[in-house]
C-alpha positions as CSV (number, residue, x, y, z in Angstrom):
1,X,-47.2,-1.7,-36.6
2,X,-49.6,0.7,-38.3
3,X,-51.9,-2.2,-39.1
4,X,-51.9,-3.2,-35.4
5,X,-52.9,0.4,-34.5
6,X,-55.8,0.3,-37.0
7,X,-57.0,-3.0,-35.6
8,X,-56.7,-1.7,-32.1
9,X,-58.9,1.3,-32.9
10,X,-61.5,-0.8,-34.6
11,X,-61.4,-3.3,-31.7
12,X,-62.3,-0.6,-29.2
13,X,-65.6,0.1,-31.0
14,X,-66.4,-3.5,-31.7
15,X,-65.6,-4.5,-28.1
16,X,-68.0,-1.8,-26.7
17,X,-70.7,-3.1,-29.0
18,X,-70.5,-6.8,-27.9
19,X,-70.0,-6.0,-24.2
20,X,-73.2,-3.9,-24.2
21,X,-75.2,-6.4,-26.2
22,X,-74.2,-9.6,-24.4
23,X,-76.1,-9.3,-21.1
24,X,-79.3,-8.3,-23.0
25,X,-79.0,-11.2,-25.5
26,X,-78.2,-13.7,-22.7
27,X,-81.2,-12.7,-20.6
28,X,-83.6,-12.8,-23.6
29,X,-82.3,-16.3,-24.5
30,X,-82.9,-17.5,-20.9
31,X,-86.4,-16.2,-21.0
32,X,-87.1,-17.9,-24.3
33,X,-85.6,-21.2,-23.2
34,X,-87.7,-21.1,-20.0
35,X,-90.9,-20.4,-21.9
36,X,-90.2,-23.2,-24.4
37,X,-89.3,-25.6,-21.6
38,X,-92.6,-25.0,-19.7
39,X,-94.9,-24.8,-22.7
40,X,-95.2,-28.4,-24.0
41,X,-97.1,-28.6,-27.2
42,X,-98.7,-25.2,-27.1
43,X,-99.7,-22.9,-29.9
44,X,-96.9,-20.9,-31.6
45,X,-94.2,-23.4,-30.6
46,X,-93.3,-24.5,-34.1
47,X,-89.8,-23.0,-33.8
48,X,-89.1,-25.4,-30.8
49,X,-90.3,-28.6,-32.5
50,X,-87.6,-31.3,-32.6
51,X,-87.7,-33.2,-35.8
52,X,-85.6,-36.2,-37.1
53,X,-82.5,-34.5,-38.4
54,X,-82.4,-35.0,-42.2
55,X,-81.3,-31.5,-43.5
56,X,-78.8,-29.3,-41.7
57,X,-77.9,-25.7,-42.1
58,X,-74.7,-24.2,-40.6
59,X,-74.3,-20.4,-40.5
60,X,-70.6,-19.9,-40.4
61,X,-69.3,-16.4,-39.5
62,X,-65.8,-15.6,-40.7
63,X,-64.2,-12.3,-41.7
64,X,-63.9,-10.5,-45.0
65,X,-60.2,-10.0,-44.8
66,X,-57.1,-12.0,-43.8
67,X,-54.1,-10.8,-41.8
68,X,-55.6,-12.0,-38.6
69,X,-53.6,-15.1,-37.9
70,X,-55.4,-18.5,-37.7
71,X,-58.7,-16.8,-36.9
72,X,-60.6,-17.8,-40.1
73,X,-59.0,-21.2,-40.5
74,X,-60.0,-22.1,-36.9
75,X,-63.6,-21.2,-37.5
76,X,-63.6,-23.2,-40.8
77,X,-62.0,-26.1,-39.0
78,X,-64.6,-25.9,-36.2
79,X,-67.4,-26.1,-38.8
80,X,-65.9,-29.2,-40.4
81,X,-65.5,-30.8,-37.0
82,X,-69.2,-30.2,-36.2
83,X,-70.2,-31.7,-39.5
84,X,-67.9,-34.7,-39.1
85,X,-68.9,-35.4,-35.4
86,X,-72.7,-34.6,-35.5
87,X,-73.9,-34.7,-39.1
88,X,-71.7,-37.1,-41.0
89,X,-74.7,-39.2,-42.2
90,X,-76.4,-36.0,-43.5
91,X,-73.2,-34.8,-45.2
92,X,-72.9,-38.1,-47.0
93,X,-76.3,-37.7,-48.5
94,X,-75.5,-34.1,-49.5
95,X,-78.0,-32.7,-47.0
96,X,-75.7,-30.1,-45.3
97,X,-75.9,-26.5,-46.5
98,X,-73.7,-23.7,-45.4
99,X,-74.6,-20.0,-45.3
100,X,-71.5,-17.8,-44.8
101,X,-71.3,-14.4,-43.2
102,X,-67.9,-13.1,-44.3
103,X,-66.0,-13.7,-47.6
104,X,-63.2,-15.9,-46.2
105,X,-65.6,-18.7,-45.2
106,X,-67.4,-18.4,-48.6
107,X,-64.2,-18.7,-50.6
108,X,-63.1,-21.7,-48.6
109,X,-66.4,-23.7,-48.6
110,X,-66.8,-23.1,-52.4
111,X,-64.0,-25.6,-52.8
112,X,-65.8,-28.3,-50.7
113,X,-68.6,-30.7,-51.5
114,X,-71.2,-28.8,-49.4
115,X,-73.9,-26.5,-50.8
116,X,-73.0,-22.9,-50.1
117,X,-75.4,-20.0,-50.2
118,X,-73.7,-16.6,-50.8
119,X,-76.6,-14.3,-50.1
120,X,-75.4,-13.0,-46.7
121,X,-71.6,-13.2,-47.2
122,X,-71.3,-9.3,-47.5
123,X,-72.9,-8.4,-44.2
124,X,-69.6,-7.0,-42.8
125,X,-69.5,-4.4,-45.6
126,X,-72.4,-2.6,-43.9
127,X,-72.8,-4.2,-40.5
128,X,-76.1,-3.3,-38.8
129,X,-79.0,-5.0,-37.1
130,X,-81.3,-4.8,-40.2
131,X,-78.8,-6.8,-42.4
132,X,-78.3,-9.5,-39.8
133,X,-82.1,-9.6,-39.1
134,X,-82.6,-10.4,-42.8
135,X,-80.3,-13.5,-42.4
136,X,-82.1,-14.5,-39.2
137,X,-85.6,-14.2,-40.8
138,X,-84.5,-16.2,-43.8
139,X,-83.2,-19.0,-41.6
140,X,-86.4,-19.0,-39.5
141,X,-88.5,-19.2,-42.7
142,X,-86.4,-22.1,-44.0
143,X,-86.9,-23.9,-40.7
144,X,-90.6,-23.3,-40.7
145,X,-90.9,-24.5,-44.3
146,X,-89.0,-27.7,-43.2
147,X,-86.1,-27.1,-45.6
148,X,-83.9,-27.7,-42.5
149,X,-84.4,-29.7,-39.4
150,X,-81.4,-28.3,-37.5
151,X,-79.7,-24.9,-37.7
152,X,-76.4,-24.1,-36.0
153,X,-74.2,-21.0,-35.8
154,X,-70.4,-21.5,-35.9
155,X,-68.5,-18.4,-34.8
156,X,-65.8,-17.0,-32.5
157,X,-66.9,-15.8,-29.1
158,X,-64.8,-12.7,-28.0
159,X,-63.1,-12.9,-24.6
160,X,-60.3,-10.4,-25.0
161,X,-57.9,-9.1,-27.6
162,X,-55.7,-12.2,-27.4
163,X,-58.4,-14.8,-26.7
164,X,-61.3,-16.1,-28.6
165,X,-63.4,-19.2,-28.0
166,X,-64.7,-21.0,-31.1
167,X,-68.2,-22.3,-30.6
168,X,-71.0,-24.1,-32.4
169,X,-74.4,-22.9,-31.0
170,X,-77.8,-24.3,-31.7
171,X,-80.1,-21.7,-33.4
172,X,-83.1,-23.8,-34.3
173,X,-85.1,-25.6,-33.0
174,X,-84.9,-23.5,-29.8
175,X,-83.2,-25.6,-27.2
176,X,-85.0,-26.5,-24.0
177,X,-83.5,-26.2,-20.5
178,X,-83.0,-29.5,-18.9
179,X,-85.2,-29.7,-15.8
180,X,-83.4,-30.5,-12.6
181,X,-85.1,-32.7,-10.1
182,X,-87.1,-30.8,-7.6
183,X,-86.6,-27.5,-9.5
184,X,-89.6,-25.2,-9.5
185,X,-91.3,-24.4,-12.8
186,X,-90.6,-20.9,-14.0
187,X,-93.8,-18.9,-13.3
188,X,-94.2,-16.1,-15.8
189,X,-97.2,-13.7,-15.9
190,X,-98.1,-13.1,-19.5
191,X,-99.7,-9.9,-20.7
192,X,-101.1,-10.1,-23.4
193,X,-101.7,-13.8,-23.9
194,X,-98.9,-16.4,-23.8
195,X,-99.6,-17.4,-27.5
196,X,-99.5,-13.8,-28.7
197,X,-96.2,-13.1,-26.8
198,X,-94.6,-16.3,-28.0
199,X,-95.4,-15.5,-31.6
200,X,-94.1,-12.0,-31.3
201,X,-91.0,-12.7,-29.1
202,X,-89.6,-15.8,-30.7
203,X,-88.4,-14.2,-34.0
204,X,-87.2,-11.1,-32.2
205,X,-85.1,-13.0,-29.7
206,X,-83.6,-15.2,-32.6
207,X,-82.7,-12.0,-34.5
208,X,-80.9,-10.8,-31.3
209,X,-79.1,-14.1,-30.9
210,X,-77.6,-14.0,-34.4
211,X,-76.7,-10.3,-34.1
212,X,-74.8,-11.1,-30.9
213,X,-72.9,-13.9,-32.7
214,X,-72.0,-11.5,-35.5
215,X,-70.8,-8.8,-33.0
216,X,-68.8,-11.4,-31.2
217,X,-67.1,-12.5,-34.4
218,X,-66.5,-8.8,-35.4
219,X,-64.7,-8.1,-32.2
220,X,-62.8,-11.4,-32.3
221,X,-61.6,-10.6,-35.8
222,X,-60.1,-7.2,-34.8
223,X,-58.6,-8.8,-31.6
224,X,-57.0,-11.5,-33.7
225,X,-55.8,-9.0,-36.3
226,X,-54.2,-6.8,-33.6
227,X,-52.4,-9.8,-32.1
228,X,-51.2,-11.1,-35.5
229,X,-49.8,-7.7,-36.5
230,X,-48.1,-7.4,-33.1
231,X,-46.4,-10.7,-33.6
232,X,-45.5,-9.7,-37.2
233,X,-43.9,-6.5,-35.9
234,X,-41.9,-8.6,-33.3
235,X,-40.7,-11.0,-36.0
236,X,-39.7,-8.2,-38.3
237,X,-37.7,-6.5,-35.5
238,X,-36.1,-9.9,-34.8
239,X,-35.1,-10.3,-38.5
240,X,-33.7,-6.7,-38.6
């Protein structure tokens, strides 16, 4: 019961963080996808280039600790489903790499055949924008150097204390919005030039996208922990 109260206190702060961040990140993502969709083959669009998918990176966000029910196992299962359904051929050639944020994912994927990079697994020890930005910049650099042709983030999207949605979201290349028939082209006025803004904005918006995913996962973990400890208390009372 005490652990449930600790999780509830932590959840309040984590929930405030993601609720404030989500509209900002969503609007930035919309702007970026719009610009990319209406800027065919223009300068500075190297982060939106679709290449044949040979090498794949999954950024899998789990927690550092257990005692949160099936939270971590569901994210790990989701990552394995994504690989099996979308990247089976690449996995067979050994071309799937996993970067884990959170120790639980790292410990699990070490036992598998996939290449695992541990450099960002301790982000939750000191969660801030700068540490997540370092991971985002490393992923962008790896994509630009053509080490990976597709990068996806696998994480848990926070709904409420009892509900999370496990998602795999495209990170790079930046997805384009499908144009509907008869839809007007988004008309942005650029100041300074379009190229300069694209070069400046793209990395910043990608940093924000990954930070939002980490905040979502952080709130989800505490929500799952609170629910799991509540159930444990009920079960203990039942046994008594």
